C-alpha positions as a printed NumPy array, in Angstrom:
array([[ 30.502,  56.99 ,  22.803],
       [ 32.469,  53.651,  22.405],
       [ 30.912,  50.575,  20.929],
       [ 30.298,  48.624,  24.12 ],
       [ 28.138,  51.972,  25.369],
       [ 26.3  ,  52.054,  22.23 ],
       [ 25.392,  48.288,  22.505],
       [ 24.082,  48.685,  25.988],
       [ 22.032,  51.715,  25.001],
       [ 20.201,  50.   ,  22.245],
       [ 19.992,  46.727,  24.111],
       [ 18.283,  48.748,  26.948],
       [ 16.108,  50.741,  24.845],
       [ 14.59 ,  47.951,  23.011],
       [ 14.644,  45.436,  25.94 ],
       [ 12.361,  47.889,  27.674],
       [  9.771,  47.865,  24.762],
       [  7.527,  44.896,  25.101],
       [  6.803,  45.6  ,  21.377],
       [ 10.393,  44.206,  20.747],
       [ 11.143,  41.92 ,  23.915],
       [  9.133,  40.119,  26.431],
       [ 10.376,  37.968,  29.383],
       [ 13.824,  39.02 ,  28.749],
       [ 13.99 ,  37.561,  25.009],
       [ 16.351,  38.575,  22.612],
       [ 20.236,  39.048,  22.565],
       [ 22.815,  41.721,  21.937],
       [ 26.514,  41.539,  21.275],
       [ 29.57 ,  43.51 ,  20.307],
       [ 32.75 ,  42.643,  18.487],
       [ 36.03 ,  44.301,  19.743],
       [ 39.467,  43.145,  18.629],
       [ 38.372,  39.556,  17.504],
       [ 36.467,  38.927,  20.764],
       [ 32.475,  38.574,  20.933],
       [ 31.003,  40.263,  23.902],
       [ 27.57 ,  38.652,  24.198],
       [ 24.543,  39.034,  26.695],
       [ 24.485,  35.917,  28.947],
       [ 21.237,  33.638,  29.246],
       [ 18.999,  34.886,  31.951],
       [ 19.938,  38.565,  31.851],
       [ 17.283,  40.749,  30.165],
       [ 18.11 ,  43.184,  27.342],
       [ 16.324,  45.841,  29.494],
       [ 19.038,  45.676,  32.333],
       [ 21.937,  44.513,  30.419],
       [ 25.219,  46.299,  31.626],
       [ 28.722,  46.118,  30.235],
       [ 29.878,  43.938,  33.131],
       [ 27.333,  41.232,  32.271],
       [ 28.818,  40.536,  29.004],
       [ 30.471,  37.208,  28.363],
       [ 33.734,  37.419,  26.171],
       [ 34.391,  34.79 ,  23.465],
       [ 37.054,  34.574,  20.709],
       [ 35.325,  34.769,  17.286],
       [ 37.735,  32.659,  15.517],
       [ 37.085,  29.885,  17.768],
       [ 33.446,  30.236,  17.349],
       [ 33.473,  30.344,  13.626],
       [ 35.864,  27.26 ,  13.46 ],
       [ 32.811,  25.346,  15.383],
       [ 30.125,  26.799,  12.994],
       [ 32.086,  24.958,  10.058],
       [ 33.327,  22.097,  11.821],
       [ 31.945,  18.412,  11.555],
       [ 33.975,  17.037,  13.987],
       [ 32.005,  14.642,  16.648],
       [ 31.17 ,  16.672,  20.029],
       [ 30.227,  15.305,  23.182],
       [ 27.19 ,  17.203,  24.451],
       [ 25.811,  20.252,  23.058],
       [ 27.971,  21.633,  20.427],
       [ 27.262,  25.275,  20.967],
       [ 28.   ,  24.872,  24.782],
       [ 31.322,  23.056,  23.674],
       [ 32.268,  25.731,  21.576],
       [ 31.493,  28.442,  24.228],
       [ 33.908,  26.614,  26.576],
       [ 36.706,  26.422,  24.074],
       [ 36.272,  30.135,  23.   ],
       [ 35.912,  31.743,  26.527],
       [ 38.444,  34.395,  27.226],
       [ 37.708,  34.501,  30.961],
       [ 34.997,  33.086,  33.229],
       [ 32.373,  35.603,  34.153],
       [ 30.334,  33.068,  36.034],
       [ 27.412,  33.581,  33.34 ],
       [ 26.486,  31.21 ,  30.59 ],
       [ 26.47 ,  32.748,  27.145],
       [ 23.582,  32.653,  24.869],
       [ 23.046,  29.661,  22.363],
       [ 22.87 ,  32.223,  19.766],
       [ 26.674,  33.009,  19.878],
       [ 27.303,  31.341,  16.548],
       [ 25.268,  33.585,  14.282],
       [ 26.503,  36.641,  16.276],
       [ 29.957,  35.684,  15.544],
       [ 29.297,  35.115,  11.836],
       [ 27.816,  38.498,  11.198],
       [ 30.713,  40.66 ,  10.42 ],
       [ 29.119,  44.153,  11.84 ],
       [ 30.347,  45.265,  15.193],
       [ 26.911,  45.456,  16.774],
       [ 24.319,  42.799,  16.705],
       [ 20.604,  42.868,  18.163],
       [ 18.386,  39.934,  18.064],
       [ 14.594,  40.609,  19.118],
       [ 11.22 ,  39.475,  18.63 ],
       [  9.16 ,  42.557,  17.388],
       [  5.428,  41.851,  17.421],
       [  5.002,  43.898,  14.132],
       [  7.85 ,  42.086,  12.308],
       [  6.532,  38.711,  13.424],
       [  3.307,  39.403,  11.553],
       [  5.501,  38.631,   8.629],
       [  7.829,  36.081,   9.992],
       [  4.83 ,  33.95 ,  11.34 ],
       [  3.168,  34.318,   8.058],
       [  2.486,  31.624,   5.437],
       [  2.979,  34.614,   2.881],
       [  6.385,  35.494,   4.374],
       [  8.362,  35.175,   1.249],
       [  6.08 ,  37.25 ,  -0.842],
       [  5.587,  40.066,   2.122],
       [  9.209,  40.235,   2.539],
       [  9.972,  40.789,  -1.164],
       [  7.123,  43.444,  -1.461],
       [  7.865,  45.42 ,   1.72 ],
       [ 11.468,  45.206,   2.116],
       [ 13.007,  43.858,  -1.172],
       [ 16.871,  43.309,  -1.075],
       [ 17.201,  45.144,   2.279],
       [ 16.436,  41.941,   4.388],
       [ 17.169,  38.337,   4.342],
       [ 14.591,  35.889,   4.925],
       [ 15.773,  32.582,   6.814],
       [ 13.247,  29.714,   6.896],
       [ 12.386,  28.249,  10.416],
       [ 15.552,  26.162,  11.526],
       [ 16.032,  24.769,  15.174],
       [ 18.193,  27.177,  17.313],
       [ 21.911,  26.566,  17.972],
       [ 24.448,  25.237,  15.142],
       [ 21.518,  24.442,  12.552],
       [ 20.095,  28.022,  12.653],
       [ 23.577,  29.863,  12.621],
       [ 24.46 ,  27.655,   9.47 ],
       [ 21.12 ,  28.575,   7.943],
       [ 21.965,  32.26 ,   8.637],
       [ 25.313,  31.899,   7.011],
       [ 23.805,  30.102,   3.941],
       [ 21.343,  32.792,   3.328],
       [ 23.951,  35.447,   3.5  ],
       [ 26.223,  33.489,   1.115],
       [ 23.082,  33.12 ,  -1.322],
       [ 22.209,  36.796,  -1.137],
       [ 25.813,  37.824,  -2.195],
       [ 25.952,  35.265,  -5.002],
       [ 22.577,  36.694,  -6.205],
       [ 23.303,  40.364,  -5.795],
       [ 26.771,  40.741,  -5.843],
       [ 26.616,  42.912,  -2.52 ],
       [ 27.276,  41.967,   1.012],
       [ 24.452,  40.556,   2.982],
       [ 22.204,  43.534,   4.5  ],
       [ 21.945,  44.28 ,   8.116],
       [ 18.257,  43.087,   8.516],
       [ 17.592,  39.288,   8.73 ],
       [ 14.132,  37.879,   9.082],
       [ 13.85 ,  34.64 ,  10.985],
       [ 10.592,  32.613,  10.033],
       [  8.683,  32.029,  13.332],
       [ 11.13 ,  33.491,  15.421],
       [ 12.131,  37.31 ,  15.03 ],
       [ 14.63 ,  39.349,  13.502],
       [ 18.313,  40.132,  13.555],
       [ 19.666,  43.806,  13.078],
       [ 23.312,  44.505,  12.813],
       [ 25.219,  47.587,  12.115],
       [ 28.471,  49.388,  13.229],
       [ 26.927,  52.133,  15.355],
       [ 23.687,  52.43 ,  17.606],
       [ 22.245,  54.804,  15.067],
       [ 22.338,  52.001,  12.239],
       [ 20.762,  49.634,  14.581],
       [ 17.928,  52.104,  15.394],
       [ 17.541,  53.139,  11.733],
       [ 17.238,  49.546,  10.462],
       [ 14.944,  48.444,  13.458],
       [ 12.587,  51.138,  12.497],
       [ 12.817,  50.648,   8.833],
       [ 11.687,  46.923,   8.953],
       [  8.866,  47.449,  11.545],
       [  7.745,  50.584,   9.808],
       [  7.305,  48.922,   6.474],
       [  5.397,  46.099,   8.041],
       [  3.306,  48.154,  10.111],
       [  2.096,  50.465,   7.327],
       [  1.013,  47.292,   5.494],
       [ -0.978,  45.951,   8.445],
       [ -2.592,  49.549,   9.056],
       [ -3.988,  49.354,   5.456],
       [ -6.09 ,  46.602,   6.429],
       [ -9.145,  46.416,   8.649],
       [ -9.176,  44.948,  12.169],
       [-11.546,  42.443,  13.099],
       [-14.784,  43.424,  14.969],
       [-14.716,  43.223,  18.809],
       [-17.452,  41.325,  20.738],
       [-19.352,  43.398,  23.336],
       [-18.128,  43.104,  26.886],
       [-20.858,  42.008,  29.556],
       [-18.881,  43.187,  32.829],
       [-21.434,  41.417,  34.991],
       [-20.973,  38.105,  33.075],
       [-17.393,  38.513,  33.032],
       [-17.362,  38.982,  36.758],
       [-19.502,  35.876,  37.117],
       [-17.274,  33.743,  34.947],
       [-13.845,  34.987,  36.236],
       [-14.862,  34.547,  39.812],
       [-15.838,  30.876,  39.104],
       [-13.016,  30.058,  36.788],
       [-10.   ,  31.848,  38.209],
       [-10.213,  30.155,  41.995],
       [-10.832,  26.975,  40.369],
       [ -7.688,  27.205,  37.978],
       [ -5.708,  28.456,  41.063],
       [ -6.401,  24.845,  42.81 ],
       [ -6.113,  22.84 ,  39.679],
       [ -2.821,  24.238,  38.359],
       [ -1.061,  24.791,  41.782],
       [  1.691,  22.738,  43.127],
       [  1.634,  20.6  ,  46.166],
       [  2.783,  23.649,  48.503],
       [  0.81 ,  26.59 ,  47.066],
       [ -2.159,  27.328,  44.779],
       [ -0.967,  29.018,  41.489],
       [ -1.543,  32.541,  40.799],
       [ -3.887,  32.933,  37.811],
       [ -4.281,  36.221,  36.192],
       [ -6.666,  37.21 ,  33.478],
       [ -7.142,  39.459,  30.406],
       [-10.542,  40.238,  28.94 ],
       [ -9.18 ,  42.819,  26.594],
       [-10.737,  43.738,  23.16 ],
       [ -7.627,  41.733,  21.751],
       [ -8.489,  38.612,  23.585],
       [-12.248,  38.974,  23.016],
       [-11.868,  39.517,  19.24 ],
       [ -9.085,  37.46 ,  18.03 ],
       [ -9.988,  34.096,  19.92 ],
       [-13.014,  33.909,  17.701],
       [-11.318,  34.226,  14.343],
       [ -9.61 ,  31.895,  12.031],
       [ -6.266,  33.538,  12.884],
       [ -6.898,  32.939,  16.625],
       [ -7.906,  29.448,  16.059],
       [ -4.505,  28.833,  14.444],
       [ -2.743,  29.304,  17.726],
       [ -5.538,  28.014,  19.805],
       [ -5.601,  24.661,  18.158],
       [ -2.959,  24.544,  15.642],
       [  0.299,  25.492,  17.514],
       [  2.573,  28.301,  18.713],
       [  4.15 ,  30.856,  16.654],
       [  7.573,  31.313,  18.224],
       [  9.847,  29.519,  20.756],
       [  9.377,  32.087,  23.514],
       [  5.612,  31.168,  23.17 ],
       [  6.391,  27.782,  23.954],
       [  8.837,  28.488,  26.845],
       [  6.669,  30.824,  28.875],
       [  3.   ,  30.104,  27.648],
       [  3.024,  26.67 ,  26.465],
       [  2.696,  25.465,  23.027],
       [ -1.161,  25.086,  23.355],
       [ -3.596,  26.501,  25.639],
       [ -6.642,  24.715,  27.314],
       [-10.043,  25.67 ,  25.873],
       [-13.014,  26.131,  27.941],
       [-16.513,  26.034,  25.895],
       [-19.154,  27.123,  28.034],
       [-22.588,  25.517,  27.482],
       [-25.966,  26.873,  28.629],
       [-26.691,  25.991,  32.14 ],
       [-23.206,  24.572,  32.862],
       [-21.329,  25.823,  35.759],
       [-18.02 ,  27.76 ,  34.581],
       [-16.113,  25.911,  37.206],
       [-17.233,  22.441,  35.991],
       [-16.477,  23.478,  32.521],
       [-12.791,  24.804,  33.371],
       [-12.334,  21.591,  35.348],
       [-13.166,  19.3  ,  32.444],
       [-11.038,  21.56 ,  30.024],
       [ -7.982,  20.951,  32.334],
       [ -8.637,  17.399,  32.76 ],
       [ -8.944,  16.987,  29.046],
       [ -5.78 ,  18.894,  28.387],
       [ -3.934,  16.567,  30.962],
       [ -5.209,  13.72 ,  29.285],
       [ -4.054,  14.816,  25.717],
       [ -0.81 ,  16.392,  26.646],
       [  0.5  ,  14.785,  29.961],
       [  1.029,  17.974,  31.642],
       [ -0.898,  21.064,  32.95 ],
       [ -1.653,  24.006,  30.699],
       [ -0.18 ,  27.499,  31.437],
       [ -2.86 ,  29.284,  29.528],
       [ -6.678,  28.749,  29.543],
       [ -8.926,  30.338,  27.14 ],
       [-12.768,  31.024,  27.144],
       [-13.045,  32.027,  23.34 ],
       [-14.655,  35.561,  22.823],
       [-14.408,  36.084,  26.734],
       [-11.239,  35.936,  28.514],
       [ -7.772,  34.175,  28.795],
       [ -6.045,  33.094,  31.982],
       [ -2.467,  32.856,  32.64 ],
       [ -1.082,  30.681,  35.45 ],
       [  2.299,  30.833,  37.449],
       [  3.985,  30.372,  40.644],
       [  3.649,  34.124,  41.228],
       [  2.012,  37.1  ,  39.512],
       [  5.288,  37.895,  37.553],
       [  5.325,  34.325,  36.024],
       [  1.597,  34.374,  35.41 ],
       [  1.876,  37.808,  33.744],
       [  4.78 ,  36.861,  31.778],
       [  2.816,  33.811,  30.424],
       [ -0.309,  35.747,  29.654],
       [  1.432,  38.635,  28.082],
       [  3.459,  36.061,  25.819],
       [  0.124,  34.515,  24.866],
       [ -1.631,  37.843,  24.058],
       [  1.388,  38.947,  22.146],
       [  0.791,  35.779,  19.981],
       [ -2.938,  36.707,  19.565],
       [ -1.686,  40.104,  18.453],
       [  0.756,  38.759,  15.946],
       [ -1.845,  36.172,  14.616],
       [ -4.21 ,  38.806,  14.005],
       [ -1.91 ,  41.186,  12.055],
       [ -0.585,  38.269,  10.184],
       [ -3.936,  37.355,   9.217],
       [ -4.668,  40.867,   8.053],
       [ -1.705,  40.845,   5.55 ],
       [ -1.539,  37.105,   4.922],
       [ -2.345,  33.83 ,   6.628],
       [ -0.839,  32.579,  10.081],
       [  1.963,  30.071,   9.935],
       [  2.415,  28.015,  13.086],
       [  5.189,  25.83 ,  14.398],
       [  4.642,  22.166,  13.639],
       [  4.712,  19.372,  16.239],
       [  8.403,  18.442,  15.302],
       [  9.465,  22.025,  15.506],
       [  7.635,  22.824,  18.88 ],
       [  8.806,  19.458,  20.375],
       [ 12.434,  20.428,  19.84 ],
       [ 12.016,  23.573,  21.763],
       [  9.682,  21.834,  24.694],
       [ 12.625,  19.507,  25.344],
       [ 15.582,  21.939,  24.643],
       [ 17.911,  22.073,  27.596],
       [ 19.117,  25.646,  26.769],
       [ 15.599,  27.176,  27.024],
       [ 14.808,  25.28 ,  30.162],
       [ 18.009,  26.937,  31.463],
       [ 16.759,  30.239,  30.472],
       [ 13.458,  29.97 ,  32.049],
       [ 14.984,  28.556,  35.281],
       [ 17.532,  31.558,  35.546],
       [ 14.604,  33.945,  34.858],
       [ 12.568,  32.469,  37.716],
       [ 12.359,  34.261,  41.07 ],
       [ 11.946,  32.354,  44.368],
       [ 10.764,  33.618,  47.713],
       [ 11.55 ,  32.001,  51.277],
       [  9.013,  33.021,  54.011],
       [  6.17 ,  31.679,  56.102],
       [  3.7  ,  32.935,  53.512],
       [  5.243,  31.734,  50.3  ],
       [  2.71 ,  31.502,  47.569],
       [ -0.082,  32.908,  49.632],
       [ -2.294,  35.882,  48.224],
       [ -3.267,  38.12 ,  51.038],
       [ -5.91 ,  40.942,  50.777],
       [ -5.819,  43.519,  53.494],
       [ -8.49 ,  46.19 ,  53.88 ],
       [ -7.563,  49.67 ,  55.254],
       [ -4.113,  48.848,  53.778],
       [ -3.026,  52.423,  52.769],
       [ -1.95 ,  53.318,  56.26 ],
       [ -1.745,  52.484,  59.83 ],
       [ -2.09 ,  48.952,  61.14 ],
       [ -3.05 ,  47.803,  57.774],
       [  0.106,  49.292,  56.019],
       [  2.231,  47.805,  58.753],
       [  0.964,  44.41 ,  58.455],
       [  1.249,  44.54 ,  54.716],
       [  4.878,  45.566,  55.079],
       [  5.641,  42.726,  57.508],
       [  3.733,  39.968,  55.393],
       [  5.534,  40.769,  52.216],
       [  8.893,  39.912,  53.733],
       [  7.452,  36.501,  54.296],
       [  6.733,  35.897,  50.648],
       [  3.233,  37.047,  50.414],
       [  1.474,  38.502,  47.406],
       [ -0.474,  41.459,  48.636],
       [ -3.758,  43.398,  47.612],
       [ -3.936,  46.65 ,  49.293],
       [ -7.626,  47.613,  49.47 ],
       [ -8.396,  50.965,  50.657],
       [-10.797,  53.91 ,  50.138],
       [ -7.694,  55.977,  49.668],
       [ -6.697,  54.347,  46.34 ],
       [ -3.901,  56.832,  45.491],
       [ -2.26 ,  56.045,  48.76 ],
       [ -2.85 ,  52.172,  48.335],
       [ -1.263,  52.509,  44.66 ],
       [  1.533,  54.566,  46.007],
       [  2.338,  52.049,  48.754],
       [  1.817,  49.001,  46.418],
       [  4.203,  50.52 ,  43.677],
       [  6.852,  50.969,  46.407],
       [  6.766,  47.397,  47.609],
       [  6.921,  46.174,  43.927],
       [ 10.041,  48.393,  43.574],
       [ 11.617,  46.778,  46.622],
       [ 10.368,  43.056,  46.379],
       [  9.8  ,  42.44 ,  42.655],
       [  7.169,  43.073,  39.942],
       [  3.704,  41.834,  40.873],
       [  4.189,  41.279,  44.528],
       [  1.508,  44.054,  45.48 ],
       [ -1.58 ,  45.537,  43.936],
       [ -4.263,  48.055,  44.893],
       [ -7.878,  48.256,  44.809],
       [-10.437,  50.64 ,  46.061],
       [-12.899,  49.77 ,  48.503],
       [-15.57 ,  51.265,  50.738],
       [-16.316,  48.446,  53.084],
       [-19.627,  49.942,  54.223],
       [-20.844,  49.618,  50.653],
       [-21.953,  46.216,  49.267],
       [-21.262,  46.812,  45.596],
       [-17.821,  48.345,  46.358],
       [-16.868,  45.104,  48.412],
       [-17.894,  42.803,  45.561],
       [-16.083,  44.919,  42.935],
       [-12.802,  44.944,  45.023],
       [-12.882,  41.104,  45.392],
       [-13.47 ,  40.704,  41.68 ],
       [-10.718,  43.098,  40.761],
       [ -8.356,  41.093,  43.092],
       [ -9.445,  37.702,  41.426],
       [ -8.796,  39.336,  37.996],
       [ -5.285,  40.157,  39.175],
       [ -4.105,  37.143,  41.228],
       [ -6.96 ,  34.604,  40.497],
       [ -8.143,  34.153,  44.235],
       [ -7.226,  34.797,  47.769],
       [ -5.841,  32.853,  50.38 ],
       [ -5.838,  34.999,  53.34 ],
       [ -8.232,  37.993,  53.896],
       [ -7.444,  40.332,  56.607],
       [-10.449,  42.544,  57.541],
       [ -8.635,  45.487,  58.947],
       [-10.497,  48.819,  57.795],
       [-11.863,  50.5  ,  60.675],
       [-12.717,  53.935,  62.222],
       [-12.821,  55.294,  65.709],
       [-15.019,  58.319,  67.007],
       [-14.48 ,  58.632,  70.822],
       [-17.079,  60.662,  72.642],
       [-19.34 ,  60.699,  75.688],
       [-22.838,  58.822,  75.259],
       [-24.349,  62.135,  76.218],
       [-22.882,  63.884,  73.302],
       [-21.701,  61.732,  70.384],
       [-23.62 ,  62.513,  67.267],
       [-25.772,  59.82 ,  65.863],
       [-23.91 ,  60.212,  62.506],
       [-20.826,  59.392,  64.301],
       [-22.145,  56.236,  65.928],
       [-23.49 ,  55.147,  62.328],
       [-20.269,  55.641,  60.862],
       [-18.313,  53.622,  63.253],
       [-20.941,  50.781,  63.186],
       [-21.021,  50.858,  59.152],
       [-17.521,  50.485,  58.845],
       [-16.288,  48.339,  61.663],
       [-19.261,  45.988,  62.02 ],
       [-21.221,  46.029,  58.709],
       [-18.078,  46.494,  56.801],
       [-16.847,  43.309,  58.215],
       [-19.776,  41.253,  57.19 ],
       [-20.051,  42.923,  53.608],
       [-16.27 ,  41.897,  52.821],
       [-16.741,  38.404,  54.265],
       [-19.813,  37.824,  52.219],
       [-17.786,  39.107,  49.11 ],
       [-14.659,  36.989,  49.596],
       [-15.995,  33.69 ,  51.14 ],
       [-17.328,  32.255,  47.813],
       [-13.965,  32.75 ,  46.316],
       [-12.22 ,  30.82 ,  49.126],
       [-14.785,  28.475,  48.969],
       [-14.352,  27.832,  45.283],
       [-10.634,  27.202,  45.736],
       [-11.249,  24.61 ,  48.525],
       [-13.887,  22.765,  46.272],
       [-10.858,  21.73 ,  44.08 ],
       [ -8.19 ,  21.603,  46.861],
       [-10.18 ,  20.078,  49.815],
       [ -7.022,  19.541,  51.687],
       [ -6.373,  23.192,  51.795],
       [ -7.361,  25.807,  54.597],
       [ -8.171,  29.385,  53.805],
       [ -8.196,  32.25 ,  56.122],
       [-10.332,  35.169,  57.294],
       [ -8.877,  37.21 ,  60.008],
       [-10.356,  40.162,  61.484],
       [ -8.273,  42.792,  63.045],
       [-10.511,  43.38 ,  65.878],
       [ -9.262,  45.332,  69.244],
       [ -8.627,  44.896,  72.854],
       [-11.879,  47.015,  72.813],
       [-13.531,  43.945,  71.656],
       [-12.553,  41.965,  74.82 ],
       [-13.5  ,  44.692,  77.498],
       [-15.724,  47.822,  77.468],
       [-14.022,  51.21 ,  76.692],
       [-15.035,  54.349,  78.541],
       [-16.259,  57.103,  76.321],
       [-15.458,  55.031,  73.28 ],
       [-18.856,  52.791,  73.28 ],
       [-19.303,  53.094,  69.455],
       [-15.935,  51.474,  68.781],
       [-16.111,  49.003,  71.597],
       [-19.553,  47.939,  70.672],
       [-18.595,  47.323,  66.914],
       [-15.59 ,  45.377,  68.04 ],
       [-17.741,  43.274,  70.472],
       [-19.928,  42.653,  67.589],
       [-17.013,  41.66 ,  65.529],
       [-16.052,  38.834,  67.95 ],
       [-19.685,  37.65 ,  67.665],
       [-19.619,  37.71 ,  63.817],
       [-16.173,  35.846,  63.946],
       [-17.61 ,  33.013,  65.814],
       [-20.698,  32.756,  63.821],
       [-18.804,  32.767,  60.482],
       [-16.271,  30.33 ,  61.886],
       [-19.301,  27.727,  62.536],
       [-20.761,  28.292,  59.099],
       [-17.58 ,  28.559,  56.869],
       [-15.544,  25.601,  58.318],
       [-17.549,  23.341,  55.954],
       [-15.999,  25.368,  52.985],
       [-12.405,  25.106,  54.282],
       [-12.301,  28.463,  55.769],
       [-10.956,  29.364,  59.172],
       [-12.334,  32.569,  60.633],
       [-10.426,  34.151,  63.619],
       [ -9.769,  37.547,  65.07 ],
       [ -6.721,  39.327,  66.463],
       [ -7.377,  41.968,  69.252],
       [ -4.303,  44.187,  69.217],
       [ -3.411,  46.713,  71.91 ],
       [ -2.91 ,  50.241,  70.933],
       [ -0.764,  51.061,  67.898],
       [  0.638,  54.303,  69.762],
       [  2.761,  55.213,  66.964],
       [  0.448,  54.697,  64.088],
       [ -1.68 ,  57.574,  62.711],
       [ -4.831,  56.471,  64.494],
       [ -3.315,  57.529,  67.634],
       [ -0.523,  60.031,  66.653],
       [ -2.154,  62.204,  64.016],
       [ -2.258,  65.627,  65.536],
       [ -5.828,  66.507,  64.381],
       [ -7.758,  63.392,  64.224],
       [ -5.636,  60.936,  66.226],
       [ -6.901,  59.363,  69.376],
       [ -4.651,  61.17 ,  71.559],
       [ -6.166,  64.379,  70.448],
       [ -9.608,  62.947,  70.566],
       [ -9.236,  61.473,  73.994],
       [ -7.751,  64.943,  75.208],
       [-10.742,  66.774,  73.926],
       [-13.246,  64.049,  75.296],
       [-11.314,  64.319,  78.685],
       [-11.092,  60.644,  78.693],
       [ -7.933,  60.676,  80.666],
       [ -8.635,  62.493,  84.042],
       [ -6.233,  65.286,  84.765],
       [ -4.539,  65.03 ,  81.334],
       [ -3.977,  68.534,  79.753],
       [ -1.406,  67.516,  77.125],
       [ -1.088,  64.792,  74.287],
       [  2.151,  63.567,  76.138],
       [  0.339,  62.943,  79.364],
       [ -2.471,  60.947,  77.321],
       [  0.229,  58.693,  75.723],
       [  1.971,  58.278,  79.101],
       [ -1.257,  57.153,  80.526],
       [ -1.962,  54.653,  78.041],
       [  1.6  ,  53.269,  78.007],
       [  1.157,  52.664,  81.81 ],
       [ -1.834,  50.347,  81.086],
       [  0.493,  47.756,  79.223],
       [  2.575,  45.457,  81.563],
       [  5.096,  45.327,  78.698],
       [  5.466,  49.094,  78.801],
       [  4.777,  49.728,  74.904],
       [  1.96 ,  49.912,  72.369],
       [  1.483,  47.287,  69.808],
       [  3.494,  47.215,  66.683],
       [  2.65 ,  45.714,  63.28 ],
       [  5.41 ,  42.955,  63.657],
       [  3.366,  41.731,  66.709],
       [  0.235,  41.494,  64.915],
       [  2.141,  39.808,  61.787],
       [  3.397,  37.039,  64.282],
       [ -0.198,  36.254,  65.172],
       [ -1.418,  36.058,  61.549],
       [  1.336,  33.45 ,  60.955],
       [  0.146,  31.425,  63.718],
       [ -3.469,  31.51 ,  62.642],
       [ -2.5  ,  30.793,  59.018],
       [ -0.053,  27.885,  59.784],
       [ -2.236,  26.067,  62.361],
       [ -5.252,  23.92 ,  60.965],
       [ -7.05 ,  23.344,  64.418],
       [ -8.384,  26.781,  65.334],
       [-11.081,  28.608,  64.153],
       [-13.658,  31.276,  65.889],
       [-10.931,  32.413,  68.168],
       [-10.028,  36.052,  69.422],
       [ -6.245,  36.043,  69.699],
       [ -5.189,  39.072,  72.079],
       [ -1.915,  40.72 ,  71.217],
       [ -1.99 ,  43.32 ,  74.072],
       [  1.26 ,  43.157,  75.785],
       [ -0.43 ,  41.52 ,  78.813],
       [ -3.143,  44.495,  79.145],
       [ -5.88 ,  42.119,  78.387],
       [ -5.862,  38.502,  79.206],
       [ -8.331,  35.725,  78.264],
       [-10.042,  33.782,  81.092]])
């Protein structure tokens, strides 16, 4: 395997491992015939390809490293411009200089959590000497760019002067990460494992901190109050933030220890923490009898007053941590970066004492143009009518629910697919994330006829996204039969799912929407029932379904009158028949088969005849499609002067009077 292929192999391997790289952090390069080929900014190690690499002349970079000639603007960017062999359209990493000065062919820079328990340690010098001896260099914290590269060069020269040997292939960067170099992928792997293995053994030889017990009921109460409040407080002008949460043992244990306090109040550990999670979190202290939403609001306002900006991370010590972002991917990156720091702080405290970046050091990163560029390149953006909206849809694993979800995600929505068929919902959510990006869809289990299941599903959605902007009550069942013969159990099933289920889900979700409105009184939130044309006119031999849908219209109008004061619009959409969906077309349980058995269509002896009969009822000559419903949803969400309405989408089959 050639050197470039070996570089890509190790870059992808370590880039995919969150133990080594988070949010695309880290870098990799290969030297070939005097040219440094290096990963560009904004391209993750995990997906790096040979075509991504930016070629730079090594001799020009080394001249820049030693030159004191004045330079206009950033000296690293100026050196990169002079050294560029040909323009790839990408910006090379700011770390080009220390990659150039290390003579080994392959250089990998990463931020291993285990290794950072040493690099972010007040006892780093002692630990490095005890655990790695002369196998590694330890470089003090230095601002990135030319200063860091010169610091690495000085450390290598001092090592050679002291030992008479070339500098080793392992370099430990205080409060940053590690550099591993070698002349093959095998050397990179062996040295990476050597450094992390030695430090891990030292950590494992100590006792971990105790973990406070988790009260699930209390966590749900607090999270359901705090997360929607933070969505409103930390969102932009056009959309609420996504706020995801973590109540893991790591969060609950470390945030109440001295090691955790070091980063809660003292400062960040590494530059990536500053870039993605902010230098410091906002801290919410819950007092007895104080509404958690009120306490969270006070914490955010206090943070703004102290720092002049919004927090990215909000922590309730011993309970839960929240991460905010424009979408779930950004919020998860922020929260994962912060919990990585908690892990590093915990382990640093087990083998020594935590060392954080001071105000001057973190101030450089906060205002450093290169990191702002990297973050901007990594950011994703959507363009659609539901940008920034979190939409929860029940009955979303199949049929109209799935079809609606597949339409809405194309318009920028983040989705919660809620269904009794959790495996199906997970499968569809995974497919959507694969196509549209990580975090764009999540799956939760819900039985809409069960009170506790509805509450749990909404709480789970809040735990992932922080709240909900649009709730689509779509789950429904149909059992068609004559009033003379329909079993009571079938009637009860239809009523419990379609009518009672609508009530139970609205009761579960309305407090979340109201909490968001309390901090964003200018925003409207939406509850939309997917009703039916059978909610507008009776349906022969289908009375259970029609009755539940008539009842749904009554609930919609009544909910609308009550919830408007909480900033919630409640409307229904009454679609025509989705003749191509499984509700109608399933050969065993579909309505075509049910209606044929129930003799609902006089003279029909085949499914094809039943279908033709229903198509003829529609002036536009076809059944309803999910795209037709999606357009009605966009209208309902975008307008701010309609509530309590039942919007027909029937191809003219049913018309309002």
